[in-house]
C-alpha positions in Angstrom: 96.5 96.1 76.2 95.6 93.2 78.7 96.3 90.3 76.4 93.1 88.7 76.8 90.9 88.0 74.0 87.4 89.1 74.0 85.6 85.6 73.9 87.6 84.7 77.2 86.4 87.9 79.3 82.9 88.6 77.7 80.5 89.1 80.5 83.1 89.1 83.1 83.9 92.5 85.3 87.2 93.6 84.5 88.1 93.4 88.3 87.7 89.6 88.0 90.7 89.0 85.6 92.7 92.4 85.8 93.2 93.1 89.2 95.9 91.4 91.8 98.4 92.0 94.6 99.8 95.2 93.8 96.4 96.8 92.7 95.5 99.8 95.2 92.3 98.9 97.2 91.5 102.7 97.7 91.4 103.1 93.9 89.1 100.1 93.6 87.0 101.2 96.3 86.5 104.7 94.5 85.5 103.3 91.5 83.0 100.8 93.3 81.7 104.3 95.2 81.6 106.2 92.0 79.7 103.2 90.2 77.1 102.7 93.0 76.3 106.5 93.3 76.1 106.8 89.1 79.3 109.0 89.2 82.1 109.4 86.8 85.5 108.5 88.2 89.3 108.5 87.3 92.0 106.6 89.0 95.2 105.2 88.4 95.9 101.5 89.0 97.9 98.7 88.7 96.4 96.0 86.4 97.5 92.5 85.3 98.1 91.4 81.6 97.4 87.7 80.9 100.8 86.7 81.2 100.8 87.9 84.5 103.0 91.1 84.0 101.8 94.2 85.9 100.9 97.7 83.8 100.0 101.1 85.2 97.1 102.6 83.6 94.8 105.8 84.0 90.9 104.8 84.0 88.4 107.6 83.4 84.7 106.3 83.1 81.5 108.1 83.4 77.7 106.9 83.3 75.9 106.8 79.8 72.0 107.5 80.2 69.1 106.7 78.1 67.2 109.2 76.8 64.6 109.0 79.8 67.9 109.4 82.2 68.7 106.4 83.4 72.0 104.8 83.6 72.0 102.2 81.2 76.0 101.4 81.1 79.2 103.2 82.0 81.7 104.1 79.1 85.6 104.0 80.3 88.7 104.9 78.9 91.8 103.2 79.9 95.4 104.3 79.1 98.6 102.5 80.1 101.5 104.8 81.1 104.4 104.9 78.8 107.9 104.2 80.1 108.7 108.1 79.7 105.8 108.7 81.9 106.7 106.4 84.3 109.8 108.2 84.7 108.5 111.7 84.6 105.7 111.0 87.3 108.0 109.6 89.7 106.6 106.2 89.2 110.1 104.5 89.3 109.5 102.6 92.7 106.3 101.1 91.1 108.7 100.1 88.0 111.3 99.0 89.9 109.2 96.7 92.4 106.9 95.3 89.6 106.4 91.8 89.7 104.8 89.0 87.3 101.9 86.8 88.8 100.9 83.4 88.2 97.4 83.3 86.6 97.2 79.7 86.6 
């Protein structure tokens, strides 16, 4: 979906390479707050492909706990909106205004 190879992003936080100017800071802050609180979260967010084009995704994640109840990591599902969904949800304005970003 994002165009990056695992070797290029292993060990990095997704926000370091997927976020950009059109990424909603309120959604990003909601994600950070949920992680800090150990809570699940669901947001819609503009991410950036390795080639610089924007894509709209729905991200849902939740904490995964060990046998003793401690959070050991978070599991996430990220689903890109289809062209049809963009039309249905009124995201036409986003679609019309999306722009490539240089990733040099």
